[in-house]
C-alpha positions as CSV (number, residue, x, y, z in Angstrom):
1,X,-77.2,57.4,-19.3
2,X,-79.3,54.2,-19.4
3,X,-79.3,51.5,-16.8
4,X,-81.8,49.0,-18.0
5,X,-82.1,45.9,-15.8
6,X,-85.8,45.3,-16.3
7,X,-87.1,42.2,-14.7
8,X,-83.8,41.5,-13.0
9,X,-84.5,39.2,-10.2
10,X,-83.2,40.1,-6.8
11,X,-80.7,37.5,-5.7
12,X,-82.0,34.8,-3.4
13,X,-79.3,35.5,-0.8
14,X,-80.7,39.1,-0.4
15,X,-84.2,37.7,0.1
16,X,-82.9,35.3,2.8
17,X,-81.2,38.2,4.5
18,X,-84.4,40.2,4.5
19,X,-86.3,37.2,6.0
20,X,-83.6,36.7,8.6
21,X,-83.4,40.4,9.4
22,X,-79.7,40.3,8.7
23,X,-77.8,43.6,9.4
24,X,-76.6,43.7,5.9
25,X,-80.0,43.3,4.2
26,X,-80.8,47.0,3.9
27,X,-77.5,47.9,2.3
28,X,-77.6,44.9,0.0
29,X,-81.1,45.9,-1.3
30,X,-80.0,49.5,-1.7
31,X,-76.8,48.4,-3.6
32,X,-78.9,46.1,-5.8
33,X,-81.2,49.0,-6.8
34,X,-78.7,51.8,-6.9
35,X,-78.4,51.8,-10.7
36,X,-82.2,52.1,-11.0
37,X,-82.3,54.9,-8.4
38,X,-79.5,56.8,-10.2
39,X,-81.4,56.5,-13.5
40,X,-84.7,57.6,-12.1
41,X,-83.1,60.6,-10.3
42,X,-81.3,61.8,-13.5
43,X,-83.1,64.2,-15.8
44,X,-81.9,65.2,-19.1
45,X,-80.8,68.9,-19.6
46,X,-81.5,70.5,-22.9
47,X,-80.1,73.6,-24.6
48,X,-82.3,76.3,-26.0
49,X,-82.1,74.7,-29.4
50,X,-83.4,71.4,-28.1
51,X,-80.2,69.4,-28.0
52,X,-79.5,67.4,-25.0
53,X,-76.4,68.7,-23.2
54,X,-76.2,66.3,-20.3
55,X,-78.0,65.2,-17.2
56,X,-79.0,66.8,-13.9
57,X,-78.8,64.4,-11.0
58,X,-81.4,65.1,-8.3
59,X,-79.7,63.9,-5.1
60,X,-82.8,64.8,-3.0
61,X,-85.0,62.5,-5.1
62,X,-82.4,59.7,-5.0
63,X,-82.3,60.0,-1.2
64,X,-86.1,59.9,-1.0
65,X,-86.1,56.7,-3.1
66,X,-83.5,55.1,-0.9
67,X,-85.4,56.0,2.2
68,X,-88.7,54.7,0.8
69,X,-87.1,51.5,-0.2
70,X,-85.5,51.1,3.3
71,X,-88.8,51.8,5.0
72,X,-90.6,49.2,2.8
73,X,-88.3,46.3,3.9
74,X,-90.2,45.4,7.1
75,X,-93.5,45.2,5.2
76,X,-91.9,43.2,2.4
77,X,-90.6,40.7,5.1
78,X,-94.0,40.4,6.6
79,X,-95.6,39.9,3.2
80,X,-93.1,37.2,2.2
81,X,-93.7,35.3,5.5
82,X,-97.5,35.7,5.3
83,X,-97.9,34.7,1.6
84,X,-95.1,32.2,1.2
85,X,-94.0,30.7,4.4
86,X,-97.0,30.4,6.8
87,X,-98.4,26.8,7.1
88,X,-95.8,25.5,4.6
89,X,-92.9,23.3,5.4
90,X,-89.6,25.1,5.3
91,X,-86.5,23.5,3.7
92,X,-83.2,24.8,4.8
93,X,-80.2,24.4,2.5
94,X,-76.8,25.0,3.9
95,X,-73.9,25.6,1.7
96,X,-70.3,26.6,2.0
97,X,-69.9,25.5,5.6
98,X,-66.4,26.0,7.0
99,X,-64.9,24.5,10.1
């Protein structure tokens, strides 16, 4: 059970949703990191002779990780605004406009 997405950039649309405090931002972030959370919360199970027999999934740990990630979003938003948007011009690009 390996879910390796090291250095996978979070999509720009999710960052914009965090900045705009969109209702979907939290679920999008959690969905983006779900594979990582599942990997971190899974621990290998070994038999007495040392062979790996499977994995134990710690749902409590996974839920704690999801909660910590959700609680970090307001601070992330503030940091993004402070470090990258204050006193800088903002360019807005609109795409996929429909009538």
